[in-house]
N, C-alpha and C positions, 0 to 999 in steps of 0.2 A: 530353611535350607540346612539340612544336617547331613554331613558326609565327612569322611576321614580327613580330607584336605581343607576343611572349612576355615581353619585358622589362617590360611594363606590368603583368604579372600575377605577377611573381616574388614580390612581397610576400605574395600570397595563398598561393603555394606554400610559403613559409617558415612562415607562420602555421599552415596546415593540416598541414604536416609535423610541426610541434612537438607537435600534439595527436593525431597518428596518423590524420588524416582525408584526407590527400592520396592520391587514387586511383591515382597512377602510381608509388608506392613499390614496393619489392620485397615480395612477400607475407609473407616471414618477418619483415621489419621491421615491417610493419603489424600482424601478429599479436602481436609482442612489445609494441609500443606499446599495442595494444588491451588486452592483459592487464594491463599496468602501470597504465593509466588506470582500468580497471574495478576493479582491486584498490584503488587509492587512493580511488576514489569509495566503495567499500563500507566501507573503513576509516573514512573520515570520517563516513559515514552511520551506522555502528555506534555511534559516540560520541553522535551526535545523538539516536538512538533511546533510548539508555541515559539520557541527560539528561532527555528528555521523560517516560520512565517514572518516573524518580526524582521529577520534579515532580508527577506524578499521585499518587504514593505520599504525598508531603508534603502535598498538598491533602487527601487522605482522612484523614491522621493529625491535621491541624491543625484540622479542623472537628469541633465537638462538638455543635452544635445538631441535634436530630433532624430538623427540617423540612429543613435544608440537606443532611443526609446522605441523606434521601429523594430530594431533587432529583438529587444525584450518582448515586444508585442507579437512579433512573428512566432517566436518559440512558444510563448504562452498560449497563443491562439491555436497552434497546431496541437498542443497537448489537450486543450479544452475540447477541440473537435474529436480527438481520439477518445477522450473520456465519455463524450456524448454517444459516440458510436458503440462503445463497449456497454454503456448503460442500456441502449436499445437492444443490443444483442442479448444481454442478460435478461431483460424483461421478456423478450420473445422466447428465450430458452425456458424460463419459468412457466410461461403460458403454455408452451408446448408440453412440458412435463405434466401440467395439470390436465391437459386434454388427453394425454396418454393414460393417465390414471383413471379418468372418467369414462374411458371407452367401454368397459364392461357394463356400466350403468346405462349408458346411452344405447348399447346394443340390446340390453334387457328391455328397454322401453320401446325400441323400434321393432326388433324381431325377438319377442319373448320366447323362452324355451320352458320345458317342463320344470327344469331346475335352473336356479339363478347361476349365472357365470361366476366363477371364483374372483374375488376381489382381493388384491394384494398390492401394497405399496412397494416401490422399488427399494426403499431404505428400510432395513430391519430395525424395529423397535421392540422393546420388552415392556409392555404395559400391564401384563398379566390379565388382560381382558381379551375376549374373542375378537379377532381381527375382522371376521366377516360381519359380525353383528355391529361392531363399532368402527366400521371402515372409515367413516368421516372423521373420527377422532384421530386415527392414524394419518389420514390424508392431510388434515389441518396441521398436525405436528410435523409432517414431512415438508409441507410448504413453508412453514415458519423456519424450520431448520435450514432449508435450502436458501431462503431469503437472507437469513442472518449470515450464513457462511459465505454465500456468493458476494453479497454487498459489502461484507467486511473486507474480503479480498479485493474487491473492486475499489473501495474507498481508499484503503491503505496503498494499494498498488498504483492507482492513478495519482495520488498525492506524492508518493515517492518518485514517480516518473516526472511529475511537475517540478520537484526539486532538482532532479537531474537535468531537465531541459533548461531550467533557469540558470544552472551552473554553466551549461553549454553556451547560453546566450552571453553570460558575463565573460566567459573565455573568448568568445567571438569578438566582443567589444574590446577586450585587452589586445587581441591579435590585430584588430583594425588600428588601434592606437599605435602599436609598434610599427605597422606598415606605413602609417602616415607620420612617422617621427620627423622626417625631413619635409618641411612644408613646400608646397608648390611655389613656383615663381621666386626661388631663393635669391635670385639676383636683385630683386626689387626690395628685399628685406635687409636691413642692416645686420651685421654679423652678430652683435650682442643680442639683438632681438630674436634672431633666428635660434641662437643657442638657448635663450630663455624658453622659447616655444618648445624646442626639442626636449629640454629637461622637464618641462611641465607634463608633456605627453608621456614621457617614459615613467615619470613618478606616478602618474595616474594609472598607467597600464600595470605597473608593478603592484600598486595598491589594490586594484580590482582583481588582479590575478591572485594575490595573497588572500583576499577575502573569499574568493571562490574556492580556493584550496581548503581553507578552514571550514567552509560550508560543506564541502564534500566529505570531510573526515569528521564531521560532527555526529 
């Protein structure tokens, strides 16, 4: 990038080059930087996911009250069902894409013409080979690309939503504890015992709420 005002933009070139986003770098350097930053991001993300799953396990193991366990189970089951539905939708979508791509081949077999119908995948690839002659190579590459892309989004999205729903469940538990701070049949309980029960419930609600907030901002 050469022009009279280039010196005013050198700082942006340096910053973008440092993270591999400067578009005028050599392609090899860009690819190396891209792989490096992608690997670093995945490495950091791996430890975050491990930490979040560990916290969910600790929450399940630390809760003994049946009503609170039912709350956790309710939210977790709803998210599991949603993930299953999305998985079936994704599988059907991929199957539908494959059927669409194979329509010209099926039509050539059922109602052949003097000339084969044009075969073209929906996603453009540059393999430097003839797409008509090596159509199946393009088709397999398209299917693999779609599978990796969609299932990556599905896996990360459903897991992120599972974390969110788990936090909603723990917030719900903390809310119920606050609502039940004053025990029923207070006249039958001595004053010091009633105060002790209230303090226990408030302390536990605050502890659960604090852990949930930390989990949200992790």
